py3Dmol code that shows the C-alpha trace and the ligand (Angstrom):
import py3Dmol

protein = """\
ATOM      1  CA  MET A   1      -5.035   4.120   9.514  1.00  0.00           C
ATOM      2  CA  LYS A   2      -1.899   3.499  11.601  1.00  0.00           C
ATOM      3  CA  ILE A   3      -0.195   0.300  12.637  1.00  0.00           C
ATOM      4  CA  ILE A   4       0.783   0.039  16.298  1.00  0.00           C
ATOM      5  CA  CYS A   5       3.449  -2.467  17.041  1.00  0.00           C
ATOM      6  CA  ILE A   6       4.367  -4.037  20.390  1.00  0.00           C
ATOM      7  CA  GLY A   7       7.968  -5.090  21.084  1.00  0.00           C
ATOM      8  CA  ARG A   8       9.263  -7.599  23.592  1.00  0.00           C
ATOM      9  CA  ASN A   9       5.910  -9.067  24.521  1.00  0.00           C
ATOM     10  CA  TYR A  10       7.205 -12.654  24.434  1.00  0.00           C
ATOM     11  CA  PRO A  11       9.923 -13.179  27.057  1.00  0.00           C
ATOM     12  CA  GLN A  12      11.754 -15.869  24.954  1.00  0.00           C
ATOM     13  CA  HIS A  13      12.061 -13.394  22.057  1.00  0.00           C
ATOM     14  CA  ALA A  14      13.198 -10.561  24.254  1.00  0.00           C
ATOM     15  CA  ALA A  15      15.967 -12.904  25.520  1.00  0.00           C
ATOM     16  CA  GLU A  16      17.010 -14.099  22.071  1.00  0.00           C
ATOM     17  CA  LEU A  17      17.827 -10.467  21.079  1.00  0.00           C
ATOM     18  CA  GLY A  18      19.506  -9.770  24.444  1.00  0.00           C
ATOM     19  CA  ASN A  19      16.815  -7.425  25.649  1.00  0.00           C
ATOM     20  CA  GLU A  20      15.500  -7.312  29.224  1.00  0.00           C
ATOM     21  CA  LYS A  21      12.018  -7.996  30.050  1.00  0.00           C
ATOM     22  CA  PRO A  22      10.293  -4.569  29.820  1.00  0.00           C
ATOM     23  CA  GLU A  23       8.363  -2.907  32.600  1.00  0.00           C
ATOM     24  CA  SER A  24       5.676  -1.723  30.260  1.00  0.00           C
ATOM     25  CA  PRO A  25       5.082  -2.694  26.640  1.00  0.00           C
ATOM     26  CA  VAL A  26       7.548  -1.299  24.086  1.00  0.00           C
ATOM     27  CA  ILE A  27       5.329   0.513  21.458  1.00  0.00           C
ATOM     28  CA  PHE A  28       6.232   1.831  18.015  1.00  0.00           C
ATOM     29  CA  ILE A  29       4.216   3.008  15.020  1.00  0.00           C
ATOM     30  CA  LYS A  30       4.252   2.111  11.348  1.00  0.00           C
ATOM     31  CA  PRO A  31       2.521   4.492   8.923  1.00  0.00           C
ATOM     32  CA  GLU A  32      -0.134   3.379   6.435  1.00  0.00           C
ATOM     33  CA  THR A  33       2.515   3.253   3.758  1.00  0.00           C
ATOM     34  CA  ALA A  34       4.169   0.322   5.540  1.00  0.00           C
ATOM     35  CA  LYS A  35       1.217  -1.838   4.735  1.00  0.00           C
ATOM     36  CA  LEU A  36       1.968  -4.693   2.333  1.00  0.00           C
ATOM     37  CA  GLN A  37      -1.164  -6.082   0.713  1.00  0.00           C
ATOM     38  CA  ARG A  38      -1.762  -9.808   0.923  1.00  0.00           C
ATOM     39  CA  ARG A  39      -0.835 -11.610  -2.322  1.00  0.00           C
ATOM     40  CA  PHE A  40       1.927  -9.057  -3.108  1.00  0.00           C
ATOM     41  CA  PRO A  41       5.555 -10.207  -2.784  1.00  0.00           C
ATOM     42  CA  PHE A  42       7.882  -8.672  -0.229  1.00  0.00           C
ATOM     43  CA  TYR A  43      10.835  -7.045  -1.964  1.00  0.00           C
ATOM     44  CA  ILE A  44      14.043  -7.011  -0.001  1.00  0.00           C
ATOM     45  CA  PRO A  45      14.879  -3.237   0.383  1.00  0.00           C
ATOM     46  CA  HIS A  46      18.253  -1.962  -0.934  1.00  0.00           C
ATOM     47  CA  PHE A  47      19.241  -0.525   2.498  1.00  0.00           C
ATOM     48  CA  SER A  48      19.421  -3.804   4.373  1.00  0.00           C
ATOM     49  CA  ASN A  49      21.329  -6.994   4.221  1.00  0.00           C
ATOM     50  CA  GLU A  50      19.477  -8.683   7.100  1.00  0.00           C
ATOM     51  CA  ILE A  51      15.714  -8.596   6.949  1.00  0.00           C
ATOM     52  CA  HIS A  52      14.061 -10.612   9.646  1.00  0.00           C
ATOM     53  CA  HIS A  53      10.593 -12.188   9.806  1.00  0.00           C
ATOM     54  CA  GLU A  54       8.553 -11.538  12.932  1.00  0.00           C
ATOM     55  CA  VAL A  55       5.242 -13.257  12.816  1.00  0.00           C
ATOM     56  CA  GLU A  56       2.552 -11.696  14.965  1.00  0.00           C
ATOM     57  CA  VAL A  57      -1.129 -11.877  15.968  1.00  0.00           C
ATOM     58  CA  LEU A  58      -3.000  -8.833  14.669  1.00  0.00           C
ATOM     59  CA  VAL A  59      -6.043  -7.069  16.041  1.00  0.00           C
ATOM     60  CA  LYS A  60      -8.150  -4.731  13.934  1.00  0.00           C
ATOM     61  CA  ILE A  61      -9.717  -1.871  15.832  1.00  0.00           C
ATOM     62  CA  ASN A  62     -13.404  -1.192  14.940  1.00  0.00           C
ATOM     63  CA  ARG A  63     -14.305   1.671  17.328  1.00  0.00           C
ATOM     64  CA  ILE A  64     -12.712   4.915  18.123  1.00  0.00           C
ATOM     65  CA  GLY A  65     -11.275   4.971  21.698  1.00  0.00           C
ATOM     66  CA  LYS A  66      -8.995   6.673  24.090  1.00  0.00           C
ATOM     67  CA  TYR A  67      -8.183   5.663  27.729  1.00  0.00           C
ATOM     68  CA  ILE A  68      -9.904   2.317  27.190  1.00  0.00           C
ATOM     69  CA  GLU A  69     -10.269   0.257  30.269  1.00  0.00           C
ATOM     70  CA  GLU A  70      -8.936  -3.323  29.880  1.00  0.00           C
ATOM     71  CA  LYS A  71     -12.304  -4.814  30.895  1.00  0.00           C
ATOM     72  CA  PHE A  72     -14.041  -2.980  28.035  1.00  0.00           C
ATOM     73  CA  ALA A  73     -11.238  -3.516  25.441  1.00  0.00           C
ATOM     74  CA  ASN A  74     -13.007  -6.552  23.837  1.00  0.00           C
ATOM     75  CA  LYS A  75     -15.715  -4.092  22.581  1.00  0.00           C
ATOM     76  CA  TYR A  76     -13.074  -2.389  20.390  1.00  0.00           C
ATOM     77  CA  TYR A  77     -12.226  -5.275  18.003  1.00  0.00           C
ATOM     78  CA  GLN A  78     -14.160  -7.863  16.147  1.00  0.00           C
ATOM     79  CA  GLU A  79     -11.425  -9.402  13.909  1.00  0.00           C
ATOM     80  CA  ILE A  80      -8.159 -11.071  14.582  1.00  0.00           C
ATOM     81  CA  GLY A  81      -5.436 -11.792  12.022  1.00  0.00           C
ATOM     82  CA  LEU A  82      -1.784 -12.760  11.549  1.00  0.00           C
ATOM     83  CA  GLY A  83       0.952 -10.837   9.900  1.00  0.00           C
ATOM     84  CA  ILE A  84       4.680 -10.185   9.732  1.00  0.00           C
ATOM     85  CA  ASP A  85       6.567  -7.214  11.168  1.00  0.00           C
ATOM     86  CA  PHE A  86       9.460  -7.241   8.686  1.00  0.00           C
ATOM     87  CA  THR A  87      12.558  -5.800  10.358  1.00  0.00           C
ATOM     88  CA  ALA A  88      15.887  -4.626   8.942  1.00  0.00           C
ATOM     89  CA  ARG A  89      17.804  -6.082  11.838  1.00  0.00           C
ATOM     90  CA  ASP A  90      21.168  -4.739  10.788  1.00  0.00           C
ATOM     91  CA  LEU A  91      19.806  -1.232  10.631  1.00  0.00           C
ATOM     92  CA  GLN A  92      17.832  -1.612  13.800  1.00  0.00           C
ATOM     93  CA  GLN A  93      20.918  -2.849  15.734  1.00  0.00           C
ATOM     94  CA  ASN A  94      22.868   0.184  14.506  1.00  0.00           C
ATOM     95  CA  LEU A  95      20.128   2.581  15.531  1.00  0.00           C
ATOM     96  CA  LYS A  96      19.644   0.898  18.961  1.00  0.00           C
ATOM     97  CA  GLU A  97      23.369   1.213  19.676  1.00  0.00           C
ATOM     98  CA  LYS A  98      23.161   4.871  18.953  1.00  0.00           C
ATOM     99  CA  GLY A  99      20.004   5.334  20.955  1.00  0.00           C
ATOM    100  CA  LEU A 100      18.100   6.465  17.818  1.00  0.00           C
ATOM    101  CA  PRO A 101      14.460   5.823  16.828  1.00  0.00           C
ATOM    102  CA  TRP A 102      13.824   2.527  14.969  1.00  0.00           C
ATOM    103  CA  GLU A 103      11.605   3.870  12.128  1.00  0.00           C
ATOM    104  CA  LYS A 104      13.963   3.260   9.326  1.00  0.00           C
ATOM    105  CA  ALA A 105      14.415  -0.314  10.389  1.00  0.00           C
ATOM    106  CA  LYS A 106      10.786  -1.043  11.214  1.00  0.00           C
ATOM    107  CA  ALA A 107       8.397   1.359   9.342  1.00  0.00           C
ATOM    108  CA  PHE A 108       9.652   1.221   5.799  1.00  0.00           C
ATOM    109  CA  ASP A 109       7.394   0.678   2.756  1.00  0.00           C
ATOM    110  CA  GLY A 110       6.092  -2.865   2.741  1.00  0.00           C
ATOM    111  CA  SER A 111       7.284  -3.756   6.275  1.00  0.00           C
ATOM    112  CA  ALA A 112       3.861  -4.782   7.559  1.00  0.00           C
ATOM    113  CA  LEU A 113       2.324  -7.887   6.016  1.00  0.00           C
ATOM    114  CA  ILE A 114      -1.368  -8.121   6.974  1.00  0.00           C
ATOM    115  CA  GLY A 115      -2.993 -11.445   6.219  1.00  0.00           C
ATOM    116  CA  SER A 116      -6.648 -12.579   6.278  1.00  0.00           C
ATOM    117  CA  TRP A 117      -8.880 -11.378   8.999  1.00  0.00           C
ATOM    118  CA  TYR A 118     -11.191 -13.757  11.014  1.00  0.00           C
ATOM    119  CA  GLU A 119     -14.118 -13.020  13.367  1.00  0.00           C
ATOM    120  CA  LYS A 120     -12.813 -13.373  16.829  1.00  0.00           C
ATOM    121  CA  GLU A 121     -15.719 -15.848  17.684  1.00  0.00           C
ATOM    122  CA  ASN A 122     -14.011 -18.375  15.323  1.00  0.00           C
ATOM    123  CA  PHE A 123     -11.512 -18.923  18.107  1.00  0.00           C
ATOM    124  CA  THR A 124     -12.527 -20.358  21.507  1.00  0.00           C
ATOM    125  CA  ASP A 125      -9.976 -18.337  23.603  1.00  0.00           C
ATOM    126  CA  LEU A 126      -7.948 -15.452  22.221  1.00  0.00           C
ATOM    127  CA  ASN A 127      -5.566 -15.983  25.147  1.00  0.00           C
ATOM    128  CA  GLN A 128      -4.791 -19.536  24.084  1.00  0.00           C
ATOM    129  CA  LEU A 129      -4.308 -19.149  20.420  1.00  0.00           C
ATOM    130  CA  ASP A 130      -1.615 -21.051  18.541  1.00  0.00           C
ATOM    131  CA  PHE A 131       0.078 -19.557  15.598  1.00  0.00           C
ATOM    132  CA  GLU A 132       2.963 -20.517  13.406  1.00  0.00           C
ATOM    133  CA  LEU A 133       5.221 -19.306  10.636  1.00  0.00           C
ATOM    134  CA  VAL A 134       6.426 -21.859   8.055  1.00  0.00           C
ATOM    135  CA  LYS A 135       9.415 -20.877   5.875  1.00  0.00           C
ATOM    136  CA  ASN A 136      10.026 -23.065   2.738  1.00  0.00           C
ATOM    137  CA  GLY A 137       7.967 -25.849   4.346  1.00  0.00           C
ATOM    138  CA  SER A 138       9.585 -25.877   7.730  1.00  0.00           C
ATOM    139  CA  THR A 139       8.238 -24.285  10.909  1.00  0.00           C
ATOM    140  CA  VAL A 140      10.486 -21.409  12.049  1.00  0.00           C
ATOM    141  CA  GLN A 141       8.312 -19.682  14.536  1.00  0.00           C
ATOM    142  CA  GLU A 142       5.698 -21.002  16.833  1.00  0.00           C
ATOM    143  CA  GLY A 143       3.703 -19.212  19.555  1.00  0.00           C
ATOM    144  CA  ASN A 144       0.647 -19.259  21.676  1.00  0.00           C
ATOM    145  CA  THR A 145      -0.941 -15.948  22.882  1.00  0.00           C
ATOM    146  CA  SER A 146      -0.819 -17.335  26.464  1.00  0.00           C
ATOM    147  CA  GLN A 147       2.938 -16.567  26.360  1.00  0.00           C
ATOM    148  CA  MET A 148       2.368 -12.838  25.894  1.00  0.00           C
ATOM    149  CA  LEU A 149       3.420 -10.626  28.772  1.00  0.00           C
ATOM    150  CA  TRP A 150       0.427  -8.362  27.946  1.00  0.00           C
ATOM    151  CA  SER A 151      -2.793  -9.824  26.547  1.00  0.00           C
ATOM    152  CA  ILE A 152      -4.636  -8.295  23.587  1.00  0.00           C
ATOM    153  CA  ASP A 153      -7.003  -6.532  26.010  1.00  0.00           C
ATOM    154  CA  ALA A 154      -4.217  -5.146  28.217  1.00  0.00           C
ATOM    155  CA  LEU A 155      -2.304  -3.908  25.160  1.00  0.00           C
ATOM    156  CA  ILE A 156      -5.390  -2.015  23.916  1.00  0.00           C
ATOM    157  CA  ALA A 157      -5.679  -0.434  27.353  1.00  0.00           C
ATOM    158  CA  GLU A 158      -2.012   0.475  27.442  1.00  0.00           C
ATOM    159  CA  VAL A 159      -1.776   1.730  23.804  1.00  0.00           C
ATOM    160  CA  SER A 160      -4.904   3.895  24.171  1.00  0.00           C
ATOM    161  CA  ARG A 161      -3.346   5.772  27.005  1.00  0.00           C
ATOM    162  CA  PHE A 162      -1.007   7.319  24.456  1.00  0.00           C
ATOM    163  CA  PHE A 163      -2.640   7.099  21.083  1.00  0.00           C
ATOM    164  CA  THR A 164      -6.313   7.494  20.161  1.00  0.00           C
ATOM    165  CA  LEU A 165      -7.315   4.243  18.469  1.00  0.00           C
ATOM    166  CA  LYS A 166      -9.347   4.812  15.259  1.00  0.00           C
ATOM    167  CA  ILE A 167     -11.416   2.475  13.086  1.00  0.00           C
ATOM    168  CA  GLY A 168      -9.132   0.380  10.808  1.00  0.00           C
ATOM    169  CA  ASP A 169      -6.045   0.793  12.977  1.00  0.00           C
ATOM    170  CA  VAL A 170      -4.071  -2.564  13.392  1.00  0.00           C
ATOM    171  CA  ILE A 171      -2.149  -3.672  16.478  1.00  0.00           C
ATOM    172  CA  PHE A 172       0.772  -6.002  15.905  1.00  0.00           C
ATOM    173  CA  THR A 173       1.016  -7.793  19.307  1.00  0.00           C
ATOM    174  CA  GLY A 174       4.628  -8.802  19.348  1.00  0.00           C
ATOM    175  CA  THR A 175       6.629 -11.845  18.112  1.00  0.00           C
ATOM    176  CA  PRO A 176       7.602 -15.101  19.759  1.00  0.00           C
ATOM    177  CA  ALA A 177      11.039 -16.595  19.666  1.00  0.00           C
ATOM    178  CA  GLY A 178      12.540 -17.838  16.387  1.00  0.00           C
ATOM    179  CA  VAL A 179      12.937 -14.715  14.383  1.00  0.00           C
ATOM    180  CA  GLY A 180      15.371 -15.039  11.547  1.00  0.00           C
ATOM    181  CA  PRO A 181      16.472 -13.811   8.082  1.00  0.00           C
ATOM    182  CA  VAL A 182      14.637 -14.059   4.774  1.00  0.00           C
ATOM    183  CA  VAL A 183      16.294 -14.246   1.371  1.00  0.00           C
ATOM    184  CA  VAL A 184      15.173 -13.951  -2.226  1.00  0.00           C
ATOM    185  CA  ASN A 185      12.838 -16.891  -3.272  1.00  0.00           C
ATOM    186  CA  ASP A 186      11.858 -17.807   0.289  1.00  0.00           C
ATOM    187  CA  VAL A 187       8.131 -18.600   0.774  1.00  0.00           C
ATOM    188  CA  LEU A 188       6.492 -17.803   4.027  1.00  0.00           C
ATOM    189  CA  GLU A 189       3.181 -19.097   5.208  1.00  0.00           C
ATOM    190  CA  GLY A 190       1.372 -18.150   8.383  1.00  0.00           C
ATOM    191  CA  TYR A 191      -1.216 -20.174  10.357  1.00  0.00           C
ATOM    192  CA  LEU A 192      -3.515 -18.784  13.008  1.00  0.00           C
ATOM    193  CA  GLY A 193      -5.090 -21.775  14.802  1.00  0.00           C
ATOM    194  CA  GLU A 194      -6.217 -24.008  11.953  1.00  0.00           C
ATOM    195  CA  GLU A 195      -6.471 -21.029   9.406  1.00  0.00           C
ATOM    196  CA  LYS A 196      -3.897 -20.358   6.826  1.00  0.00           C
ATOM    197  CA  ALA A 197      -3.708 -16.542   7.120  1.00  0.00           C
ATOM    198  CA  PHE A 198      -1.145 -15.756   4.508  1.00  0.00           C
ATOM    199  CA  LYS A 199       1.439 -16.996   1.935  1.00  0.00           C
ATOM    200  CA  ILE A 200       4.011 -14.618   0.806  1.00  0.00           C
ATOM    201  CA  ASN A 201       7.030 -14.714  -1.620  1.00  0.00           C
ATOM    202  CA  ILE A 202      10.285 -13.002  -0.912  1.00  0.00           C
ATOM    203  CA  LYS A 203      11.734 -11.191  -3.979  1.00  0.00           C
TER     204      LYS A 203
END
"""
ligand_1 = """\
1
ZN
Zn 7.520 -7.168 15.912
"""
view = py3Dmol.view(width=600, height=400)
view.addModel(protein, "pdb")
view.setStyle({"model": 0}, {"cartoon": {"style": "trace"}})
view.addModel(ligand_1, "xyz")
view.setStyle({"model": 1}, {"stick": {}})
view.zoomTo()
view.show()
């Protein structure tokens, strides 16, 4: 499986990092080795002094597809989730300034937390879905999928123009404003609608 991540899909987050609103979705890939299983802690890697949390709504692909039309995109997933795109912001900043690829900052081992999966029918409207990240008991990121520049179905259409989607692939749909650092002993909890999708300790 592969993990396909979307950057700058929430205007307020793009603004907080000083990025322009993109003309098309920013897309990058994390390999399967980036996957951090639920119930495992996240270990701060030795190569970064500034790991940020980015809470994101996830989509699990359940059919193979290429050049998927947006109107048929809903046939390519049954489950929705919530996760964290852990980012070595210091490294990413350095790579961005040099115009280099972001993989070292974004695709390292354990950088993709994938929480529980839920049948999409559990939610009344996937384009009006609240989600939240709580750090040590306080809300640090809040979003609603209505704020996304590209909806889930639009993202599937766009991504599948470039990458064949396969069963088990996961799309990270971008993070809302409020990204920030994590340190050892932090506890992060994610909520998708009313569901508690994950709890993770930082080590
Ligand atoms: Zn992200």
